[in-house]
C-alpha positions in Angstrom: 65.8 17.2 90.6 69.1 17.2 88.2 66.9 18.2 85.2 65.4 21.4 87.1 68.9 22.0 88.3 70.8 21.9 84.5 67.6 24.4 83.4 67.7 26.8 86.3 71.7 27.0 85.6 71.1 27.1 81.5 68.4 29.7 82.0 70.8 31.7 84.4 73.4 31.5 81.8 71.2 33.2 79.4 70.7 36.3 81.3 71.8 39.5 79.5 75.7 40.2 80.8 74.5 43.7 82.0 72.6 41.9 84.7 74.8 39.0 85.4 77.7 41.9 86.1 75.2 43.5 88.6 74.5 40.3 89.9 78.3 39.6 90.5 78.7 43.8 92.0 76.2 41.8 95.0 78.5 39.0 95.5 81.2 38.1 98.1 84.6 36.9 97.0 83.9 33.9 97.6 81.4 33.1 95.7 82.8 35.3 92.6 85.2 32.3 92.3 82.6 29.9 92.3 80.7 32.1 89.5 83.9 32.2 87.2 83.9 28.7 87.5 80.3 28.0 85.8 80.9 29.2 82.2 83.1 31.7 79.8 80.4 34.3 79.9 80.0 34.4 83.9 83.6 34.5 84.2 83.7 37.7 82.4 81.5 39.0 85.2 83.0 37.7 88.2 86.4 38.4 87.2 85.5 42.1 86.1 84.4 42.4 89.3 86.5 40.7 91.7 89.7 43.0 89.9 87.9 46.4 90.0 89.0 46.7 93.3 91.6 46.0 95.3 91.1 46.8 98.8 93.9 45.6 101.5 93.7 47.2 105.0 95.6 44.3 106.7 98.7 43.9 108.4 101.8 43.6 106.0 102.8 39.9 107.4 98.9 38.7 107.0 98.3 40.4 103.4 101.4 41.4 101.9 101.1 43.6 98.7 103.7 41.3 96.7 100.6 38.8 96.2 98.7 41.1 94.4 101.4 42.5 92.8 102.7 39.5 91.1 99.3 38.8 89.8 99.2 42.3 88.1 103.0 41.6 86.8 101.8 38.2 85.4 98.5 39.3 84.3 98.5 42.5 82.4 94.8 42.1 81.4 93.8 41.4 85.1 95.8 45.0 86.2 93.9 46.9 83.3 90.5 45.7 85.2 91.4 47.6 88.3 89.4 50.8 89.0 90.0 51.5 92.5 92.8 50.7 95.1 92.0 50.9 98.7 94.9 50.2 100.9 96.5 50.6 104.4 99.6 52.1 104.9 102.9 50.2 104.5 106.5 50.1 106.2 109.1 52.2 104.9 112.7 51.5 104.5 113.6 52.3 108.0 110.7 50.2 109.2 111.7 47.2 107.7 115.5 47.4 108.3 114.8 48.3 112.3 112.0 46.7 113.0 110.4 49.3 113.9 106.4 49.0 114.5 104.1 49.1 111.9 101.8 52.6 111.6 98.8 50.8 110.1 95.4 52.1 109.3 93.6 54.9 111.3 90.1 53.9 110.0 88.1 50.6 110.9 86.4 49.2 108.6 83.2 47.1 108.4 84.6 43.6 107.6 81.4 42.7 105.2 82.3 45.8 103.2 85.8 44.6 103.0 84.6 41.1 102.1 82.7 42.0 99.2 85.2 44.3 97.9 87.7 42.5 95.8 90.5 39.9 96.2 92.3 40.2 99.5 95.3 38.1 98.4 96.1 36.7 102.0 99.4 34.9 102.3 97.1 31.2 103.3 95.2 31.5 99.9 97.9 32.1 97.6 99.3 28.4 96.0 102.5 29.4 94.3 105.1 29.8 97.0 107.6 31.7 94.6 111.3 32.4 96.3 112.7 35.8 96.8 115.0 36.0 94.3 112.4 34.7 91.4 110.1 37.4 92.5 112.5 40.4 92.5 113.5 39.1 89.4 109.7 39.2 88.1 109.2 42.6 89.7 112.4 44.7 88.2 111.5 42.8 84.8 108.0 44.5 85.2 109.8 47.7 86.5 111.6 48.1 83.5 109.2 47.4 80.6 107.0 49.8 82.8 109.7 52.5 82.3 110.3 53.7 85.6 113.8 52.2 86.3 116.8 51.3 83.7 117.7 47.8 83.0 120.2 47.2 85.8 123.5 45.5 85.1 122.8 43.3 88.1 120.3 42.2 90.5 122.8 42.5 93.5 121.2 45.0 95.4 123.0 46.9 99.0 121.8 46.4 102.9 118.8 48.4 104.0 119.6 51.6 105.4 118.8 51.5 109.3 119.2 55.6 109.8 116.8 58.0 108.0 117.2 61.6 107.0 113.7 63.7 107.8 111.9 65.4 105.0 114.1 63.8 102.0 112.9 61.3 99.8 114.2 58.7 97.6 114.9 59.2 93.8 117.8 57.1 92.5 117.1 53.8 90.8 119.2 52.1 92.9 117.1 53.0 95.7 114.1 51.6 94.1 115.9 48.7 93.4 117.4 48.2 97.0 113.7 48.5 98.7 112.1 46.4 95.7 115.0 43.3 96.3 114.9 43.6 100.3 110.8 43.2 99.6 110.2 46.7 101.2 106.5 47.8 100.6 107.0 51.1 99.7 108.8 49.8 96.5 106.3 47.7 95.9 103.2 50.0 96.3 105.2 52.4 93.2 105.5 49.4 91.1 102.0 48.6 91.5 100.9 51.7 90.6 102.9 51.8 87.3 101.1 48.7 86.7 97.4 49.9 86.9 96.8 52.1 83.7 93.1 52.3 84.6 93.1 53.2 88.0 90.8 55.8 88.9 90.5 55.9 92.3 93.2 55.8 95.1 92.9 55.4 98.6 95.6 55.2 101.4 95.1 54.8 105.0 98.1 56.2 107.1 101.4 56.9 105.3 105.0 55.9 106.8 106.2 58.8 108.7 109.9 58.1 107.4 111.5 58.8 104.1 109.9 57.4 100.9 110.1 57.0 97.3 109.6 59.9 95.4 106.4 59.1 93.5 106.8 62.0 90.8 110.4 61.0 89.8 109.3 57.1 89.3 106.1 57.6 87.8 106.6 60.7 85.4 109.0 58.2 83.3 105.5 56.1 82.6 103.2 57.1 80.2 100.0 55.5 81.8 101.0 55.7 85.7 98.1 57.8 87.4 96.6 59.3 83.5 93.2 57.9 84.9 93.5 59.1 88.4 90.3 61.2 89.0 89.7 60.5 92.7 92.7 60.8 95.7 92.3 60.1 99.4 95.4 60.2 101.5 95.3 60.1 105.6 99.0 60.7 106.3 100.9 60.3 109.2 100.4 60.5 113.0 104.1 61.2 114.5 104.6 61.1 118.1 106.2 64.0 120.1 109.8 63.2 119.2 109.5 62.6 115.7 108.5 65.8 113.1 105.3 66.3 111.2 106.2 65.0 107.5 106.7 66.9 104.5 105.0 64.9 101.4 105.5 66.1 98.0 102.5 66.3 96.1 104.7 66.7 93.1 102.8 63.6 91.6 99.8 65.8 90.7 101.6 67.0 87.8 100.7 63.7 86.1 97.1 63.6 87.0 95.1 65.1 84.2 92.0 63.6 84.8 91.6 64.1 88.7 88.2 65.4 89.6 88.9 64.9 93.6 91.6 65.5 95.9 90.9 64.5 99.4 94.3 64.9 101.9 94.0 64.6 105.4 96.9 65.1 108.4 99.6 66.2 105.4 102.0 68.8 105.4 102.9 69.3 101.8 106.6 70.3 101.3 109.2 70.1 98.6 106.9 71.0 95.9 108.4 72.4 92.4 106.7 74.7 90.2 108.1 74.0 86.7 103.9 73.9 85.7 101.7 76.8 86.8 98.4 75.0 87.3 97.6 71.7 87.7 97.2 69.5 84.3 93.5 68.7 85.5 91.1 71.8 85.0 88.5 69.1 86.0 88.7 69.7 89.7 84.9 69.8 91.7 86.1 68.9 95.2 89.3 70.0 96.9 89.4 68.4 100.9 92.0 69.6 102.9 91.6 68.7 106.5 94.6 68.8 109.2 97.0 70.0 106.5 100.0 72.2 106.0 99.8 73.8 102.5 101.6 76.7 101.3 99.8 79.5 99.1 101.6 79.1 96.2 101.2 75.3 96.2 97.1 76.1 96.9 97.2 78.3 94.3 98.4 75.8 92.0 96.0 73.6 92.9 92.7 76.1 92.7 93.7 78.1 89.7 91.6 77.9 86.5 89.0 75.3 88.2 85.3 75.4 88.7 85.1 73.5 92.1 81.8 73.0 93.8 83.2 71.6 97.4 86.3 73.3 99.0 87.3 72.7 102.8 89.8 74.2 104.3 90.7 73.4 107.6 94.6 73.2 108.6 96.1 71.4 111.4 98.5 73.8 113.4 101.4 71.0 113.8 101.0 70.9 110.0 100.9 74.7 109.7 104.0 75.3 111.5 106.4 72.8 109.0 105.4 74.2 105.9 106.7 78.1 105.2 104.4 80.1 104.0 101.1 78.1 105.1 99.6 80.8 107.4 96.9 82.1 105.3 94.6 84.9 106.3 90.9 84.5 105.2 91.0 87.4 102.4 94.0 85.6 101.1 91.9 82.2 101.0 89.4 83.7 99.4 91.1 85.2 96.4 92.2 81.7 96.1 89.0 80.7 95.2 88.0 83.5 92.8 88.1 80.7 89.5 85.2 78.9 91.4 82.8 82.0 92.8 80.2 81.1 90.0 80.6 77.0 90.9 81.3 77.0 94.5 78.1 75.3 96.2 79.7 74.0 99.5 82.7 75.6 101.5 84.1 74.7 104.9 86.6 77.5 105.7 88.8 78.0 108.6 91.3 79.9 108.1 95.0 79.8 110.1 95.3 83.4 110.7 92.9 84.2 113.5 92.1 88.1 112.8 88.8 89.7 112.2 88.8 90.7 108.1 86.1 92.2 105.8 85.2 89.7 103.6 81.7 88.3 102.2 80.6 85.1 101.0 78.3 86.7 98.8 80.6 86.1 96.0 79.8 82.8 95.6 76.4 83.0 93.8 75.6 79.6 94.2 76.8 78.6 97.8 74.7 76.2 99.5 76.4 74.5 102.2 78.9 76.6 104.7 80.6 75.7 107.6 82.9 78.0 109.6 83.7 79.2 113.0 81.9 81.8 114.6 85.0 84.1 115.5 87.1 85.5 113.1 85.0 84.8 109.9 81.5 86.8 109.7 83.0 90.0 110.2 81.5 90.2 113.8 83.7 92.0 116.2 84.0 90.1 119.0 82.6 92.6 121.5 79.4 92.8 119.4 76.4 91.9 121.2 73.7 94.2 119.6 70.9 91.6 117.9 70.5 94.6 115.1 73.8 95.3 113.8 74.4 91.3 113.9 71.5 91.2 111.9 72.7 93.6 109.3 76.3 91.9 109.2 74.9 88.9 108.4 72.4 89.9 106.2 75.5 91.5 103.8 77.9 88.0 104.5 75.4 85.8 103.5 74.0 84.7 100.0 70.5 83.8 99.6 71.4 80.5 98.2 72.3 79.2 101.5 70.5 76.3 102.5 73.1 75.0 105.2 74.7 76.7 107.8 77.6 75.1 110.3 78.8 77.3 113.2 81.5 76.0 114.9 83.0 76.8 118.4 80.3 78.4 119.9 81.0 78.8 123.8 77.3 80.1 125.2 78.3 83.8 125.3 75.7 86.7 124.5 77.0 86.9 120.9 76.1 83.0 120.3 72.7 83.8 121.5 71.9 86.9 119.0 73.3 85.3 116.2 71.3 82.0 116.6 68.2 84.2 116.8 68.9 86.6 113.9 69.4 83.8 111.2 66.0 82.8 112.0 64.7 86.3 111.5 66.8 86.5 108.0 64.7 83.5 107.1 61.6 84.5 108.3 61.9 88.0 106.2 62.9 86.6 103.0 66.4 87.6 103.5 67.5 84.0 103.4 64.8 82.4 101.6 66.3 78.7 101.1 67.8 78.4 104.7 66.3 74.8 105.9 69.2 73.8 108.1 71.5 75.0 110.9 74.2 73.1 112.9 75.5 74.7 115.6 78.5 73.4 117.2 79.5 74.3 120.7 82.6 73.9 122.6 83.1 71.6 125.8 84.5 73.8 128.1 85.2 77.7 128.1 87.7 79.4 130.4 86.2 80.1 133.8 86.5 83.9 133.1 83.8 83.7 130.8 81.7 80.8 132.2 79.2 83.2 134.4 78.6 85.3 131.7 78.1 82.9 129.0 75.7 80.5 131.6 73.8 84.2 132.3 72.8 84.8 128.3 71.1 81.1 128.2 69.6 81.6 131.4 72.1 78.9 133.3 73.7 79.5 136.9 75.4 82.6 137.4 78.6 83.7 139.7 80.4 81.8 142.1 83.7 81.4 139.7 87.0 83.8 139.9 88.4 84.7 136.8 91.5 82.2 135.9 93.2 80.4 133.2 91.4 77.3 134.2 88.4 75.8 132.2 85.2 74.8 133.0 82.8 72.0 131.5 79.7 73.6 129.5 76.5 72.2 130.4 74.6 70.3 128.2 73.8 73.2 125.3 71.5 71.3 123.4 68.6 71.6 126.3 69.2 75.4 126.8 69.3 76.5 123.1 66.1 74.5 122.0 64.6 75.8 125.1 65.0 79.2 123.5 64.7 79.0 120.1 62.9 75.7 119.2 59.7 77.6 118.7 61.3 80.2 116.8 63.3 78.2 114.5 60.3 75.6 114.1 58.1 78.5 113.0 60.9 79.8 110.7 60.8 76.2 109.0 64.6 75.6 109.8 65.9 72.5 111.2 68.1 73.1 114.1 70.7 70.9 115.3 73.1 71.5 118.4 76.1 69.6 119.3 78.6 69.8 121.5 81.7 67.8 120.0 84.2 70.8 119.9 87.1 71.5 122.2 
């Protein structure tokens, strides 16, 4: 038995490095540690996999950043292996100084996924119990070596500030050292980003709503920080009714020459200077801004000279109100996308100005997927119900390359019925030959003054409701739509999906 085990181990270690790497990629963290101890060859595959991703979505008290940060300070070779950082939000100076509740993550993730995604560095698994003073000295030395702060004359730092000034960022070396010395994770994160020269993907879930260190100010001093970043995904703050919407600077985009994807959620982008006319990266493939407020000048800077395949813009009302000049009309938005008209394949577009404009999506010659609200985007007048006129409008508006169209905020009125019908007719007549899927998302309720007419258009109950400003819940629209158009769409070869989740 022992001989068989020895032979099996030896055979395992004779596997090509590529196979060992694939095996390691499937193992949980605990098994990777065991694999790392079997041999030098296996150690390389295990360590490469273990440090490829730093994932920490646990509360600060249970999994603080400083444990991982200590490792990358002491082991630059391990820091160089990190390609992906996927972390929760963190506590700012104000939250630490006042003991304010941690805002935390916004998205619950699968436990097994977290277990297999890299080192967690929880406080119970680190054998070294260093003092705060020793840790601070180590971190300051690493920050000075990385070039993000100057050598301090003293390691003594002032107390944290328990008051805040909204819409400010911290830019002084003293700010960085004060936060670092007092254990504020805001400073630890900035240092972490400076020490990961090969990081390609950064995902942050839930920024603090309070003033933070200015990333661009500190990280631009480093010659490597964010320089290999290709994917950026940030979820912003969820403020309460007594707090303003937070403005976050995106100035750090000016030091990301290899950026391919930008995905921002619940952010108001403010405080940006325009020393550079365009982003240093001309390689963007995807830009997704959901529940965001971005002014036209910054949006233009992001889009200028790009050949983007996917664009999604769905502004948040609160974020738009906080950003001057962010109320963008449909023609303004499409003008920003001009450089991508020969590359764009997927477009989600919700203009923040609700007004009818004459625009045409046919300018995008490769467009395959389109998601828009029915009202204000497709050039259909509010009161237009004639199927033939709607047919002509859609024919002039939609490109023949379209494969999947999603229409949002349908309310069951006569115009909706005509649009749904004419899309199938356009496919059957060869105007939209590639259309194979249509998604119709209805609202959950409509103003009671429209309720009777809406139900009449789909053969539902009529009458009994007086006009008012109250809202009436729509019945289940899927059954009605499928009854009226199911066979037509089947004959046209279009998969029809009916949802009712808009509000």
